[in-house]
N, C-alpha and C positions, 0 to 999 in steps of 0.2 A: 399292850406288844412290847415287848421289846426289844433294843434297839438290831440285832440280830436280822431282823423280821423284815424288818422297810427294808437297811440297810444290803441284803444278801448274803451276810458274812457265815449263811448258816446254809445252806444248800450245799447242800448234796452236789460237786464237783465228782468225786471220785463216778461210785457211782452211776449220777450219770454219763458218763460219760462211757465206758463200760460197756454203760448199756448202749450208746448209738456204737462207738470198736463193734460190739456184735453183732446188728445189721450191718454197715459196713465191712467187713469179712464174709459176711453169706458169698459174697460172689466169686471169690481164691479157693483151691480147687486144697495147695494145695502151704499147711504151715508156717515154713521159712516167707510167705506172700503175707500171709496172715499177721507171721506177726513182722513183718516191713510196715505194712500200713499202720496198725500202732502205733509202729515209734514216731512214722511220718508225722500221725494229726499231734499226734504228744510230740512232737517236736515243732511243726505248726504256731501248736497252744504259748509255746515256748515264752519266754526272753531274749531265744537269739536272732537278734537283727537281721543278720540277714536267710534268706529259705532255704541257702544252695545245699549240692548232696550231701560235702563236706561238711558241712555246719553239719547238718540232721546227724548225717553218721557220728560227724561228735558227740553230740549234746544225747546224743543211746549209745555210745559207750563204746562203737561200732570204731575197726584201726582204720576203713577202711571205707569211700561209698555207693558201693558197688552196689550191693542191693537196696539201696532211694537211687539211683536212679533204674537199679533191673527194671524197679517197682511203674517208675513212669518212662523204660521202656520198654525194654527182653520180655519179661513178660507179660504170660498169657491173662488178660482177664476183659472183662466186658463193664468197664465206662459208662455205657450208656446204660447198664443198670444197679450203677454205683448214686446212675446220675437220678438213677426213679426211685428209689432209696432215700437221697436224701431229700429230694421230693416233697415225698409223702412223708417224715423225716415234722419235720420245715410247716404242712398246714396242720397236719394236726398239732403242732405246740402254737404254731400260727393261726390256727383259720377261721373266720369267722365271720357272719351273712353281710359284713358289713369292709371287706376287704378289695385291696384294691387287687389290680398288676398293673407294675412298673414295666415297662423296655429301655431300653436304652442301650448305644455303646461305649464303652473305654477301650483307649488308646493301652501299646508297649517301648516303646521308646525300646530298640534293639542296636546294636551294632551289622554291621555285614549282609549278606544279601543271604545268608546260609537255611534261614532258621524261617520252617515253611507262614505263607502266609506271608511274610515284611514283602515292604516300598517304600518311594518315596507316595505317603498320605495321607489324607490332613488326618494331627488325631485332639480329640478338645482337649484331653488331658493338656496337650499341650500348647490348644490354643492356638498351633500354626504344620503344615504342612512342620512332619518328621518323616525317618527312618523309622516304619514302627510294625506291627504284629495292630491286625483290630478286631475286640467280640465283641462282640451278639449277644446282652444280659437279658432279663426274667428277674422280674426278682418279684416276690409276694408280703404287699404288707397291712396291719394290721394296728388296732390300738394295743393288740401286746407285745408287737414288734417289728420286725423287717428285716428278711435273709434274702436272696440269689436263689433262684427256683434250676436254671437251663442257663444253658454259657453254649455258643457256636460260633468258632473263629470267618472274620469274613473273612475269603477268600479273592487274590484281584483277580479281575479278571485276565490278567497276564498269566502269573502260575497256572488256575486255571489252563488256560492252552500249551502251558508247558507240560513237554507229557514226561522231560529227561528231572524233572523239580516233583514231578505229580512223585512219579516213581522213588526219587531220593529223601520224600520227605512219606511219602508213609502215604498219601493218599484215597484214600478210597475210589475206582473204578467209578463207585453213584455218584462220590460231588460233581459234584458242578456245576458252574458259577451262578452263584445269586446274588443280588439286591441287599441289602442290611435290609429294609422292611420284609422285605421277601422273607428275609429271615425272622426279625420280630415277628411275622404272619403267622410263618409255621409253626414257636411256641406257645402265641399265644395258643390257636388255632387248639394245637394241646394241652396247654394245661387247663383251659371251656376244656376238652372231652373230657378226660380226668376229671371233674366235677368239680371245681375251683369255685369254691364261698369266694363271690367278687361281686361287687357294690357296682364299680369300679375297671375302665385302664386307661392309663394314662401317660402316656407321650411326650416327648421334643417334639419343633414343627419336622425335620430329618424323616421324622416318622406319622407328625401329624397329615401332616402337606399328601402322603398315599391314599389314590384313589382305593385302593382293593382294603387297603386291611379297615376303613370304612364302609366298601360293603358288605365285608364280614363278619362285621361285630351287628353289623345292620342284621345284615341275615340272623343272624341268634339271636338277636333280640338283647345285646349287652353296652348297657352302653356304656360312656364312653364321655374321655374331655381332653385332647389329642391338640394340642397347643401347633399352632401352624405360620406361617411367614407374615410379615403387615401386609402384600405387597401379595396377600395366595388369588384367585381368579375364583371372584362367585356373582354365578349366571343365577339368574331367580324369572318366569314369569312376573308382571305385572299388568295392573289395572291397563298403562301407555305401552306396555309392549316389553317384548326381550330388558330386562338389564343385567348392565355387567357391571361387577363394583367390586372393593376387596373391602379391606378387611377396617385400612386404615381409616379411607375416605365414610365409611357405615357410621366409624368412632368420633369421624372430626362431628355429622350431626344431629349427636346425641346433646339433649338438653342439659342442662345441671341436675337436674333432679332424675335424670335417670340413674344419676350413680350414687353410689349407697357400702356406706366405709365397712368394711368389711375382715377378719383375720386371716392369713394364710398360711398358716400352720405355726411356728418356732422357730423361733429361732438361735444363736447366740444373745441376743439382748430382750431377754420375752417375746410378745404374739408380735407377728408380725405384722403392719399393716398399709390397706390398701385399696385405692377403689373401685367397685367392680360393677361392674354395667352386662347387660345381656341386652341378644337381640335377637327376637326372633323371627327364624331363617321359614318362608312362604311354601315348602318343598312336603311330597303328597311322602309320609312316612306311617307308620301302622301302626292300630290301632290304640290309644294310651299314650304314645311315645311323642315324643317334640323333639326338633331340631336347633340349636341356637349358634351365635356368637358368643361369644363371651368373651370382654375387655378387660383389660388389670390395668389400672392407674400406679406410676408412683403419686405418693402421697405427697412428697417435696419434691417429684417435677413432671410436673404436670401432663409433659413430652416421653417418656419415660413408660410404654407400651409393651404391652400382652395378649401377645393370642390364641384364642382354645374354637376350634369348631365341639361345638354336643350335639350327644345323641341319647333325649335326660328319658325319664319318667314322664305325662305328661306336667305329671303332680313336684317338684322337682319343682324345688327355690331357689333363687337365685345366692343363700344359705352354705345348698345342699354343695350345690358345683362351684364356687370358690373353693371350701372347704373340700372337696373333694384335687384340681385345681393344683390345691399345694401341697397336694400326697407327691407330688411328680419327683421331691431333691431326697424319697428314701432311700429312693436307689444309690442316689449318690453318695447318704453316707453308709451306702451298703460296699463300694467303692475302693468307699476313701479306710472303712475299717479295714477292709480284708489285705487293703495295700497293705498302707501305714504298721498292721497289728499283722497277718497272716502273713504277707508273701505271694500276695496272686501277679504279684507285677516279674516275681522273683526268680519264673522258669527259665529255666538250663536247653525244655527239651528243647531240640529240634522237630517234632514228627510233631504229626498232624494227631494220636492219639494220646502222643507225649501229654501235648497244650493240653489237651482232651480231660487229663488222666489228673493231671499241673491243677487244673482249676478245678476237676473234683475234688481232686483229697482239697481243698483252698475248704470252696465249696460249704462245705461234709463239717471243716472250723468252722465259720460259719455257724454256723445251721447250730449245733451248738454253742454256743451264747446265746443264741436270739433264742434260742430256747432256755438256757439258762433266767433270759431274761424274763423271758415271759412267765417263764411257771411267779417268780418274783413276785409282777403284777398282780399278775392269777390272783394271787395270797394278799397280796395289797388287798388289792380288790375286791376280797369275800370277810376280810374285816370286819366288819361292823363298830361303824366308830364310837371313841373309848367318850366320854365323858370329862372333860379335863380340872385337874382337884379345888378346888376352891382356895382360892388366895385372903389372905385375910388383905382387910379392904384401914387400908390408918387414916383413924382422922383428921 
């Protein structure tokens, strides 16, 4: 195997990109819009620092930004159709029976009050309440890589009830206020309805604490590992009657031998090692399934605990549960790459359709990079190990 085989320099970048553009541009009727879409994708993948209309136009050799801005604004095309193209492209590239679906939200800091959905609200990106937009996203991850597959702007209730602002931002009439868990639940249902190969659904506590999401997944017999807060109320019927407790209290009662050291994915410094334990919950479930509280403990700080509710096949091991829980970070990696390299947070559009178009185009660019990475991994996995040359041993 040559260096180019495993380093990736031999990948047919232009060929793959041309193929993706052909699929994306199928949503456009006019050749001008198809050309603008191709130039927009090229700009996102370029090294320009800001992916704004002016800079994307300059990168494309245009004197004015109107074509790039029109792509997000006044031109007629269905970004939901393009999102479906991106969805299929990702699953074709990364699909695997051991893959996972992950949902989470991310914030986009904004100035002013006119961009659709902007409000003083909590941003996980900033870690505090800021003037921002919040988007809810779904990602797919497997041993071949990870990529975003769905997105929707969270519309605060004040926006949803303000008819003047709705008209100004071109918010469709059928878009009503929905909580972030409700948005995520709809995304998950759509992905599962489309037959995505999915071993686990993963989410943080903002979504794991939502009973309706858990019930929807259980009705589909879809395993999940969903984070919950330490004070999440758990009620169960025992021999002594109805018991009410929480994950933190249950963790405090565990014996020392209940914990097992296991890695939870790979970090910047190698495998991240934690102590893990699980507690079976005495709830009625479908045959062949079980429910647990899963607990992760820092090895350097025993008081640093994370908790999860689990719905899993009855034969799932603690190793499998820990491995699944550790994959929630994959959507964070998707956000980081899309923001740092592709301009996910550089959206200038103020309208509902403009926001979703920008996010979809960035997701397409990110999917292209994920496809290249997946092809490289498959190539490496398909190569038989070669025997190292024998070296002379000094006497």
